[in-house]
C-alpha positions as CSV (number, residue, x, y, z in Angstrom):
1,M,118.5,117.3,131.1
2,S,117.7,115.2,128.2
3,K,116.1,116.5,125.0
4,L,113.3,113.7,125.6
5,I,112.4,115.2,128.9
6,Y,111.8,118.7,127.5
7,F,109.7,117.3,124.7
8,K,107.7,115.5,127.2
9,R,107.2,118.5,129.3
10,Y,106.1,120.6,126.6
11,L,103.5,117.6,126.0
12,Y,102.3,117.8,129.2
13,V,101.7,121.4,129.2
14,I,99.6,121.3,126.2
15,D,97.6,118.2,127.3
16,R,96.7,119.9,130.5
17,L,95.7,123.2,128.8
18,R,93.9,121.7,126.2
19,S,91.5,120.3,128.7
20,R,90.4,123.5,130.2
21,P,92.0,126.7,131.6
22,C,94.0,126.5,134.8
23,S,96.5,128.7,137.0
24,F,100.0,128.2,136.8
25,A,100.0,126.7,140.5
26,E,97.9,124.0,139.1
27,L,99.7,123.6,135.7
28,Q,103.0,122.9,137.7
29,E,101.2,120.9,140.1
30,H,100.2,118.9,136.9
31,V,103.6,118.8,135.2
32,M,105.3,117.7,138.4
33,R,103.0,115.0,138.9
34,K,103.5,113.5,135.4
35,L,107.4,113.9,135.3
36,E,107.4,112.1,139.2
37,N,105.3,109.1,137.2
38,D,108.0,109.1,134.7
39,D,110.8,108.8,137.3
40,I,112.4,112.1,136.3
41,D,114.6,113.8,138.9
42,S,112.3,114.7,141.9
43,T,114.8,117.7,142.7
44,F,113.3,119.5,139.5
45,E,111.1,122.1,140.2
46,Y,108.9,123.5,137.4
47,A,109.3,127.2,138.0
48,I,107.8,130.1,136.0
49,R,110.8,131.2,134.3
50,T,111.1,127.3,133.0
51,F,107.1,127.9,131.9
52,E,107.8,130.8,130.1
53,R,110.5,129.4,128.0
54,D,108.3,126.4,127.4
55,K,105.8,128.7,125.9
56,K,108.2,130.1,123.5
57,D,109.3,126.7,122.4
58,I,105.6,125.0,122.2
59,S,105.0,128.2,120.0
60,T,108.1,127.6,117.7
61,L,107.9,123.7,117.4
62,F,103.7,123.3,117.5
63,G,102.6,126.3,116.4
64,I,100.6,126.6,119.5
65,D,100.1,129.9,121.6
66,I,99.1,129.7,125.1
67,H,96.8,132.7,126.1
68,Y,97.0,134.2,129.6
69,N,93.6,135.8,131.1
70,R,94.5,138.9,133.2
71,K,91.1,138.6,134.7
72,D,91.0,135.0,136.0
73,K,94.7,134.7,136.3
74,T,94.7,131.5,133.9
75,Y,96.3,130.0,131.1
76,A,94.4,128.5,128.1
77,I,95.1,126.9,124.6
78,D,92.3,127.4,122.0
79,E,92.0,124.5,120.2
80,A,90.5,126.1,117.0
81,E,93.9,128.0,116.4
82,I,95.7,124.9,116.1
83,E,95.9,124.5,112.3
84,D,98.0,121.5,111.7
85,Q,96.2,118.6,112.0
86,S,99.1,116.2,112.5
87,V,99.9,118.1,115.6
88,T,96.6,117.4,117.2
89,R,96.8,113.8,116.1
90,M,100.2,113.5,117.6
91,I,99.1,114.9,120.9
92,D,96.1,112.9,121.1
93,A,98.3,109.6,120.7
94,F,100.6,111.1,123.4
95,S,97.5,111.6,125.8
96,I,96.3,108.2,125.1
97,H,99.8,106.6,125.2
98,H,100.2,108.0,128.9
99,A,96.8,107.2,129.9
100,L,97.5,103.6,129.0
101,Q,101.0,103.7,130.7
102,E,99.5,105.3,134.1
103,G,96.5,102.3,133.9
104,N,98.9,99.3,133.5
105,K,97.7,98.1,137.1
106,L,94.1,98.7,135.4
107,S,95.0,96.8,132.4
108,P,91.6,94.7,132.7
109,S,89.7,98.1,132.1
110,I,91.6,99.4,129.4
111,F,90.5,97.5,125.9
112,L,92.1,98.2,122.6
113,E,90.9,97.5,119.0
114,K,92.7,94.3,117.9
115,R,91.7,95.1,114.1
116,K,94.7,97.0,112.9
117,S,95.9,98.5,109.4
118,L,98.8,96.4,107.9
119,G,101.5,98.1,105.8
120,T,102.3,100.8,108.6
121,E,106.0,99.2,108.6
122,H,106.7,101.0,105.4
123,I,105.8,104.4,106.8
124,Y,109.3,105.4,108.0
125,G,111.0,104.6,104.7
126,I,108.3,106.5,102.6
127,I,108.7,109.5,104.7
128,H,112.3,109.3,104.2
129,A,111.9,109.0,100.5
130,I,109.6,112.1,100.4
131,Q,111.8,114.4,102.8
132,N,114.8,113.5,100.3
133,G,113.3,113.7,97.1
134,V,114.2,110.0,95.9
135,V,112.2,107.4,94.0
136,L,110.6,104.2,95.4
137,K,110.1,101.1,94.0
138,F,107.9,98.1,95.2
139,T,105.4,95.6,94.5
140,H,102.2,96.1,94.2
141,K,98.9,94.0,94.5
142,K,95.3,95.0,93.8
143,H,92.5,93.8,95.8
144,W,89.9,94.1,93.1
145,I,91.8,91.9,90.6
146,D,94.3,89.0,90.8
147,E,97.1,91.5,89.3
148,I,100.7,91.9,90.9
149,T,102.7,94.7,89.2
150,Q,106.2,96.3,89.8
151,R,106.1,100.0,90.2
152,E,108.6,103.0,90.3
153,V,106.9,106.3,91.6
154,K,107.9,109.7,93.1
155,P,106.4,109.9,96.4
156,I,104.7,112.9,97.1
157,A,102.5,112.4,100.6
158,I,101.1,109.8,102.9
159,K,97.6,109.6,103.7
160,E,95.2,108.3,106.2
161,S,91.6,107.3,105.3
162,Q,89.5,104.9,108.0
163,Q,92.1,103.6,109.7
164,R,94.1,102.7,106.5
165,W,97.3,104.1,105.2
166,Y,98.0,105.3,101.3
167,L,101.0,106.7,99.6
168,V,100.1,109.5,97.2
169,A,102.6,109.2,94.5
170,W,103.8,110.2,90.6
171,D,103.7,106.7,88.9
172,K,105.9,106.0,86.3
173,K,103.6,103.0,84.6
174,G,100.4,105.7,84.1
175,E,102.3,108.6,84.2
176,T,100.1,110.2,86.4
177,V,99.5,110.8,90.2
178,K,97.7,107.7,92.0
179,T,97.4,106.4,95.7
180,F,98.7,102.8,96.9
181,G,97.3,101.3,99.7
182,L,100.3,100.4,101.9
183,D,98.8,97.2,102.7
184,R,99.1,96.1,99.1
185,I,102.8,97.2,99.3
186,S,105.6,94.7,99.6
187,N,109.4,94.6,98.6
188,L,109.8,98.3,99.2
189,K,113.0,99.7,98.1
190,I,114.5,103.3,98.6
191,T,116.3,104.4,95.4
192,D,119.2,106.7,95.3
193,T,117.4,108.4,92.3
194,K,116.5,111.9,93.0
195,F,113.7,113.8,91.2
196,K,112.4,117.4,91.3
197,P,109.4,118.5,93.7
198,I,106.1,117.7,92.0
199,G,103.3,120.4,91.9
200,Y,100.5,118.6,93.6
201,N,98.5,120.1,96.1
202,V,97.4,117.1,98.3
203,E,95.1,118.9,100.6
204,K,93.4,120.5,97.5
205,E,93.0,117.5,95.5
206,F,91.6,115.5,98.2
207,Q,89.8,118.4,99.9
208,H,86.1,117.2,98.7
209,A,87.0,113.3,99.0
210,F,85.7,110.6,101.5
211,G,88.8,108.4,101.6
212,V,90.9,108.2,98.8
213,E,88.9,108.2,96.0
214,T,88.1,111.5,93.4
215,Y,87.2,109.8,90.1
216,E,83.6,111.5,90.5
217,E,82.8,115.0,90.5
218,A,82.2,116.6,93.6
219,E,78.5,117.7,94.3
220,R,76.2,118.5,97.1
221,V,75.0,115.6,99.0
222,V,71.7,116.2,101.2
223,L,71.2,113.1,104.1
224,E,68.4,112.4,106.4
225,F,69.5,110.8,109.5
226,S,67.2,109.6,112.4
227,K,67.5,111.5,115.4
228,Q,69.7,108.9,117.4
229,Q,71.9,108.3,114.4
230,G,71.9,112.1,113.7
231,N,73.4,112.7,117.2
232,Y,76.3,110.6,116.4
233,I,77.1,112.1,113.2
234,K,77.0,115.4,114.8
235,T,79.5,114.5,117.1
236,F,81.9,112.7,114.4
237,P,81.0,114.3,111.0
238,L,81.1,112.6,107.9
239,H,83.2,115.1,106.2
240,E,84.7,118.5,107.3
241,S,82.0,120.3,104.8
242,Q,79.3,118.9,106.7
243,R,76.6,121.4,107.7
244,I,73.5,120.6,109.7
245,I,70.6,122.1,107.6
246,E,67.1,121.1,109.8
247,E,66.6,119.2,113.3
248,T,63.4,117.8,114.0
249,E,62.2,115.4,116.9
250,D,62.7,112.6,114.7
251,T,65.3,113.3,112.1
252,V,68.6,115.6,111.2
253,I,69.0,116.6,107.6
254,L,72.8,117.8,106.7
255,E,74.7,118.4,103.5
256,I,78.4,117.5,102.7
257,F,80.1,118.7,99.5
258,I,81.8,115.4,98.5
259,H,82.8,113.2,95.5
260,T,80.2,110.5,95.2
261,T,82.6,107.9,94.8
262,N,82.4,104.1,95.9
263,D,84.0,105.1,99.3
264,I,80.8,107.1,100.5
265,K,78.5,104.7,99.2
266,M,79.9,102.0,101.3
267,E,80.0,104.4,104.3
268,L,76.2,105.4,103.7
269,L,75.1,101.6,103.2
270,K,76.6,101.4,106.6
271,Y,74.1,103.1,108.4
272,G,71.0,100.8,107.4
273,S,67.6,102.4,107.8
274,A,69.2,105.1,109.8
275,V,69.9,107.1,107.0
276,K,68.4,108.2,103.5
277,V,69.9,110.4,100.4
278,L,67.7,113.2,99.5
279,T,70.0,114.6,96.7
280,P,71.3,113.9,94.1
281,I,68.8,111.5,92.8
282,L,71.9,109.7,90.9
283,L,72.9,108.5,94.1
284,Q,69.6,107.7,96.0
285,N,69.0,105.2,92.9
286,E,72.4,103.5,93.4
287,I,72.0,103.3,97.0
288,K,68.5,101.9,96.2
289,N,70.1,99.4,93.7
290,R,72.7,98.2,96.1
291,I,70.0,97.7,98.9
292,S,68.2,95.6,96.2
293,E,71.2,93.3,95.4
294,M,71.7,93.0,99.0
295,S,68.2,91.8,99.6
296,N,68.5,89.5,96.7
297,L,71.3,87.6,98.4
298,Y,69.1,86.5,101.2
299,K,66.5,85.1,99.1
């Protein structure tokens, strides 16, 4: 049996147990049906011994533990225990991919966003450079000014933000760590020049960022949303630090701890009259000024 089939089987098990606990018989039926849809040898039987081996492999590969409830005789996965976000995203992508595959005959009912990020063709090469510790060279074009520069960088990580991808790297030109949008990179070259690991904690540095900007100090921001928009924000938080402070019949008041950069200002303006900045006052005034400038465009 090919390694791809093993991998698919692991993901089918995870996908099923993420939705709700189930008995082995229910899990067995789910996995077998999925494998049959993939035209896998129908003589294969998903036995309990195979599942026990898969449990160990899933724990080793993905860091996901499958728990058994002796009282209900069911297996389950605790979503909160999955610490690696990349694992969750990969599993989500796998679930969506298979939903689309199975829905081919129902394609008129499935509509994907046509707007997509550019520059994703560079991801594989950048990851290769990060893993092997080699310098990258590329042409970079800024959006806010008409300037094209040649860059030589030591890649550290790739970061996603609002459907765009960014390279986090030590830049030789500025001798500091910067972010580069992949959509602004061209002529990417993977060199043979090795470099020593850079002591830069990406998760810590961007902990309070909305997007990839961190040039302002992080501070407590209190927002008042309309009840309707607040309900959306509760199910899809603005930031991991989001905490609900108060709810009334008409409003939802929440706080986030974040760098008050242009990224978060643009995000707040997107909600129009459905949100009001309560604190800090400087951010409130900045939003007021931008709204005034917008209003002047239509006079």
